[in-house]
C-alpha positions in Angstrom: 6.2 28.7 16.2 6.6 25.2 14.7 5.4 22.5 17.0 8.8 20.7 16.6 10.5 23.8 18.1 8.7 23.6 21.4 11.4 22.6 23.9 9.6 19.5 25.3 8.8 18.2 21.8 12.3 18.9 20.3 13.9 17.2 23.3 11.9 14.0 22.8 12.4 13.9 19.1 16.1 14.6 19.4 16.4 11.8 22.0 14.4 9.2 20.0 15.0 9.9 16.3 17.6 10.8 13.7 16.0 13.6 11.7 16.4 14.3 8.0 14.8 17.1 6.0 14.0 16.7 2.3 12.2 19.2 0.1 11.0 17.7 -3.1 8.7 20.6 -4.1 10.9 21.9 -7.0 12.4 18.5 -7.9 11.6 17.6 -11.5 12.5 13.9 -12.2 11.9 11.8 -15.2 10.9 8.1 -14.7 14.4 7.0 -15.5 16.0 8.9 -12.6 16.6 6.5 -9.7 15.6 9.2 -7.2 12.1 9.2 -8.8 11.3 5.8 -7.2 12.4 7.1 -3.8 10.3 10.2 -4.0 7.3 8.2 -5.1 7.8 5.7 -2.3 7.9 8.2 0.6 5.7 10.9 -0.8 3.6 9.6 -3.7 1.2 12.5 -3.9 3.6 15.2 -3.0 1.7 16.1 0.2 3.5 18.5 2.5 4.7 18.2 5.2 5.1 14.5 5.7 6.8 12.9 8.7 8.0 9.4 7.9 9.4 7.1 10.6 11.6 4.2 9.7 12.8 1.3 11.8 16.5 0.3 12.0 16.1 -1.8 8.9 14.6 1.1 6.8 11.0 -0.2 6.9 8.4 2.5 7.3 6.6 2.1 10.6 4.6 5.4 10.8 3.7 8.3 8.6 1.9 11.6 9.3 0.8 13.8 6.5 -0.1 17.4 7.0 2.2 18.2 9.9 1.7 18.4 13.6 -1.0 20.7 14.8 -0.2 20.8 18.5 2.3 19.8 21.2 0.0 17.1 22.4 -0.2 15.5 18.9 3.6 15.6 18.7 4.1 13.9 22.1 1.4 11.4 21.2 3.2 10.6 17.9 6.4 10.2 19.8 4.7 7.7 22.2 3.1 5.9 19.2 6.5 5.3 17.5 8.8 5.0 20.6 6.5 2.5 22.3 6.0 0.6 19.0 2.2 0.9 19.0 2.4 0.8 15.2 2.7 -3.0 15.5 -0.9 -3.1 16.6 -2.7 -0.1 15.1 -2.3 3.0 13.0 -1.8 6.5 14.4 -5.3 7.7 13.7 -6.9 4.9 15.7 -4.2 5.3 18.5 -4.9 9.0 18.7 -8.7 8.4 19.2 -8.1 5.6 21.7 -6.0 8.1 23.8 -8.8 10.7 23.8 -7.3 13.1 21.2 
């Protein structure tokens, strides 16, 4: 089961975020296509999956590459973004400071 489908996790993410799914794996864009810049901005190395969190002005505040491995990581990521810890540190450092 996907971590995001665990009821406690999905309830938190639905409450706190507007989700959007984009799959760029088969997208072939030349450099002149305006979508190319957007894909490079949010997923420059085509790593999958990537969770990107944007603030209300569209500024990236958090990014997690490689997906969520556990319910605990998902809930910690929710705290990191919802409580705006990204203003002080990055998620890797925050995770370690929380004992994960």
